[in-house]
C-alpha positions in Angstrom: -16.6 -13.4 1.8 -20.1 -13.4 0.3 -20.0 -9.7 -0.1 -17.7 -10.0 -3.1 -19.2 -13.0 -4.8 -19.9 -11.9 -8.4 -19.4 -8.3 -7.4 -17.5 -6.0 -9.8 -14.2 -5.0 -8.2 -11.9 -2.5 -10.0 -8.3 -2.2 -8.8 -6.5 0.9 -9.9 -2.8 0.1 -9.8 -3.6 -3.6 -9.8 -0.3 -4.8 -11.2 1.6 -3.3 -8.2 2.5 -4.8 -4.9 -0.7 -4.1 -2.9 -3.0 -4.2 -5.9 -1.9 -7.6 -7.2 -2.1 -9.2 -3.8 -5.6 -7.8 -3.4 -6.5 -9.2 -6.8 -5.5 -12.7 -5.7 -7.7 -12.4 -2.5 -10.6 -11.1 -4.6 -10.3 -14.1 -6.9 -10.6 -16.3 -3.9 -13.8 -14.4 -3.1 -15.2 -15.0 -6.6 -15.3 -11.3 -7.5 -15.3 -10.1 -11.1 -12.0 -8.3 -11.2 -10.8 -5.5 -13.5 -7.2 -4.3 -13.1 -6.2 -0.9 -14.4 -2.5 -0.1 -14.6 -0.2 1.9 -16.9 2.9 0.1 -15.6 4.7 3.4 -14.9 8.4 3.0 -14.1 9.1 3.2 -10.4 5.6 2.2 -9.2 6.2 -1.5 -8.9 3.7 -2.4 -11.6 4.6 -5.7 -13.1 2.4 -7.7 -15.4 3.9 -10.9 -13.9 2.2 -10.0 -10.6 -1.1 -11.1 -12.1 0.1 -14.6 -13.2 -2.6 -17.1 -12.1 -5.2 -14.4 -11.5 -8.3 -14.2 -13.6 -8.9 -10.5 -14.2 -9.7 -8.2 -17.1 -6.5 -6.1 -17.6 -6.7 -2.6 -19.0 -3.4 -0.9 -19.7 -4.3 2.7 -19.1 -3.4 5.7 -17.0 -6.0 5.7 -14.3 -6.7 9.3 -15.2 -8.3 8.1 -18.5 -11.6 7.0 -17.0 -13.0 6.7 -20.5 -10.8 3.5 -20.9 -12.1 1.7 -17.8 -15.3 3.5 -16.7 -17.4 0.9 -18.5 -16.4 -1.6 -15.8 -18.2 0.4 -13.1 -21.6 -1.1 -12.2 -24.1 -0.4 -9.4 -22.5 -1.5 -6.1 -19.0 -1.8 -7.7 -16.0 -1.4 -5.4 -13.1 0.6 -6.6 -9.8 0.0 -4.8 -7.4 2.9 -5.5 -3.9 1.4 -4.9 -2.1 3.4 -7.6 0.7 5.6 -6.6 4.4 6.4 -7.1 5.5 6.5 -3.4 9.1 7.4 -3.8 9.2 10.3 -1.4 12.6 11.8 -2.2 11.9 11.6 -5.9 8.6 13.4 -5.4 10.3 16.3 -3.6 12.6 16.7 -6.6 10.0 16.3 -9.3 7.0 18.2 -7.9 5.1 18.7 -11.1 5.6 15.1 -12.3 4.5 13.8 -8.9 1.4 16.0 -9.2 0.6 14.4 -12.6 1.0 10.9 -11.2 -0.3 11.2 -7.6 -2.9 14.0 -7.7 -4.2 15.0 -11.1 -5.7 11.5 -11.9 -8.0 12.0 -8.8 -9.6 15.1 -10.4 -10.6 13.0 -13.5 -11.9 10.2 -11.3 -13.9 12.5 -9.1 -15.4 14.2 -12.1 -16.6 10.9 -13.6 -17.8 9.3 -10.3 -19.7 12.4 -9.4 -21.9 11.8 -12.5 -22.9 8.2 -11.5 -26.6 7.7 -10.7 -25.8 4.8 -8.4 -23.7 4.4 -5.3 -20.3 2.7 -5.5 -17.7 2.2 -2.9 -14.2 3.8 -3.2 -11.3 2.6 -1.0 -8.3 4.9 -1.2 -4.8 3.8 0.0 -3.2 6.7 1.8 -0.1 7.0 4.0 1.0 7.5 7.6 3.3 10.3 6.4 0.4 12.8 6.3 0.9 13.2 10.1 3.2 15.6 12.0 6.4 13.7 13.0 6.3 12.8 16.7 7.7 10.0 18.8 5.8 10.7 22.0 2.5 8.9 21.5 0.5 6.6 19.3 -1.0 8.4 16.3 -4.7 8.3 16.0 -6.8 9.1 12.9 -7.4 12.5 14.5 -3.7 13.4 15.2 -2.2 16.6 13.9 -1.8 16.7 10.1 1.6 18.0 8.7 2.5 16.1 5.6 6.2 15.3 5.5 6.9 15.6 1.8 5.3 16.3 -1.6 4.0 12.7 -1.9 2.3 13.0 1.4 0.8 16.4 0.5 -0.7 15.0 -2.6 -2.0 11.9 -0.7 -3.7 14.1 1.8 -5.1 16.4 -0.9 -6.5 13.3 -2.7 -8.1 12.1 0.5 -10.0 15.4 0.9 -10.9 15.6 -2.8 -12.6 12.2 -2.6 -14.3 13.0 0.7 -15.6 16.4 -0.1 -16.6 16.0 -3.8 -18.1 12.5 -3.6 -20.8 12.9 -0.9 -23.1 10.4 -2.5 -20.5 7.7 -2.7 -19.1 5.4 0.0 -15.6 6.7 0.3 -13.2 4.9 2.6 -9.6 5.8 3.4 -6.9 3.5 4.8 -3.7 5.1 6.0 -1.0 2.5 5.7 2.4 2.1 7.3 5.5 0.2 6.0 4.0 -2.8 4.1 6.1 -5.7 3.0 5.7 -9.2 1.4 5.6 -11.1 -1.8 5.5 -9.0 -5.0 6.8 -5.9 -3.4 9.1 -3.7 -5.4 12.7 -4.6 -4.9 14.4 -2.7 -7.7 15.0 0.9 -8.4 15.3 3.7 -5.9 13.6 4.3 -2.5 12.5 0.8 -1.6 11.8 1.7 2.0 13.8 0.4 4.9 12.3 -3.1 4.9 12.5 -3.4 1.1 16.2 -2.3 1.2 16.9 -4.9 3.9 15.2 -7.7 2.0 17.0 -6.8 -1.2 20.3 -6.7 0.6 19.7 -10.1 2.2 18.5 -11.8 -1.0 21.6 -10.6 -2.8 24.1 -10.8 0.1 24.9 -7.1 -0.2 26.6 -4.9 2.3 24.3 -2.7 4.4 24.8 -0.1 7.1 22.2 -0.1 9.8 21.7 3.2 11.6 21.1 3.9 15.3 22.6 0.4 16.0 19.3 -1.1 14.9 17.3 0.4 17.7 15.1 2.7 15.6 11.5 1.5 15.8 9.4 0.8 12.8 5.7 0.0 12.3 5.6 -2.7 9.6 2.7 -4.7 8.2 2.7 -8.0 6.2 0.7 -7.7 3.0 -1.9 -10.4 3.8 -2.9 -8.3 6.9 -3.2 -5.2 4.7 -5.3 -7.0 2.1 -7.7 -8.2 4.9 -8.1 -4.6 6.0 -8.9 -3.5 2.4 -11.5 -6.2 2.0 -13.1 -5.4 5.3 -13.4 -1.6 5.1 -15.2 -1.8 1.7 -18.0 -3.9 3.4 -18.7 -1.3 6.1 -21.8 0.8 5.6 -22.3 4.4 6.7 -18.9 5.1 8.3 -19.2 8.4 10.1 -15.5 9.2 9.7 -14.0 7.4 6.7 -10.3 7.2 7.8 -8.9 4.1 9.5 -5.3 3.0 10.2 -3.8 -0.3 9.4 -0.9 -0.3 11.9 1.5 -3.1 12.1 4.1 -4.8 14.2 6.1 -2.3 16.2 9.6 -3.6 16.1 13.2 -2.4 16.2 15.1 -2.5 12.9 17.5 -5.1 14.4 14.7 -7.6 14.7 14.0 -7.4 11.0 17.8 -7.8 10.3 18.0 -10.8 12.6 15.0 -12.5 10.9 16.6 -12.0 7.5 20.0 -13.3 8.8 18.5 -16.4 10.3 16.5 -17.2 7.2 19.0 -16.4 4.4 22.3 -16.6 6.2 23.0 -12.9 5.4 25.9 -11.5 7.4 27.1 -8.6 5.3 25.6 -5.9 7.5 27.1 -3.5 10.1 25.5 -1.5 12.9 26.5 2.1 13.4 25.4 4.9 15.8 24.3 7.3 13.1 20.9 8.9 13.8 17.7 7.3 12.5 14.3 8.7 13.1 11.9 6.7 15.2 8.2 7.3 14.3 5.2 6.9 16.5 3.2 3.7 15.8 -0.3 4.0 14.3 -3.1 3.3 16.7 -5.3 0.5 15.5 -8.2 1.0 18.0 -10.6 2.1 15.2 -9.6 -0.8 13.0 -10.3 -3.2 15.9 -13.6 -1.6 16.8 -15.0 -1.1 13.3 -13.4 -3.8 11.2 -12.5 -6.4 13.8 -9.0 -6.1 12.4 -5.6 -6.4 13.8 -2.3 -7.7 12.3 -2.1 -11.5 12.5 1.1 -12.4 10.8 4.2 -12.1 13.0 7.5 -10.8 11.7 9.3 -14.1 11.4 6.5 -15.7 9.4 6.1 -12.7 7.2 9.8 -12.4 6.4 10.0 -16.2 5.7 7.1 -16.0 3.3 8.6 -13.1 1.5 12.0 -14.7 1.1 10.4 -17.9 -0.1 8.4 -16.1 -2.7 11.3 -14.3 -4.2 13.6 -17.3 -4.2 10.9 -19.4 -5.9 10.2 -16.7 -8.5 13.6 -15.4 -9.4 13.0 -15.4 -13.1 10.0 -13.0 -12.8 12.0 -10.4 -10.8 15.5 -10.5 -12.3 15.7 -6.7 -12.0 15.1 -7.1 -8.3 18.4 -9.0 -7.8 
């Protein structure tokens, strides 16, 4: 992508799952990459995720713009991938979540508002800002009713960037369940796909609710990275929010792929209730970005398992 050739690209949370995969793609585009990450526990930030990637690394809380603001140039792109997206934890630690997932945005807005030049800011948000429904595809204009504290702060951050940075090119991607190489597989709240991958890699027992019939919208990381790269290149977007929806599949399909690839058999289905969420409509992504998911479930799961099996030493805590 010529757009990124020698362009300054700053990745907030660049040692995490999405940020580090984005850094790899930007390197292939010959961008000049700056990664800012405080490596906060529970965020998935891992210095090893940048192995083989040529980037200036700044260990700093993203809130301390004084530590990384000098990397901002005219026409820079800032990719905001930093978050602690452990939803249950956030509900139990509201003030701490605010410090991690909302307050930094205040400092960022304050500094970016002073800039004499235009930059582009891409913020990774979440599908959980919407009201829970299972009746129809969710569009970018569906009813908002954040499902937890993390989602409240994500939506507040969206609006902070949109309303207080009118001179800047703000872009917001609402993401669904993302999986792939370098994802966090240790600690709490790995998400359904993360929990299944962790169980399969370690041959652990796992109970699968709703007999595996609960539907999930899941996206392979390479597809998400393509969306991130694409949205930053769009000029004058009238409404800055776009979905990156994924493959709409029952849980049992994910389980079967993992079983076929790893030989995992230590799982049981039960009829306990599991919420099915509506899929994200990707019509705007198709129309504006020319984007749709390209990696099928079997290929994505195989790539993910291969990566973690080949890089065991980097992720011992994930096993």
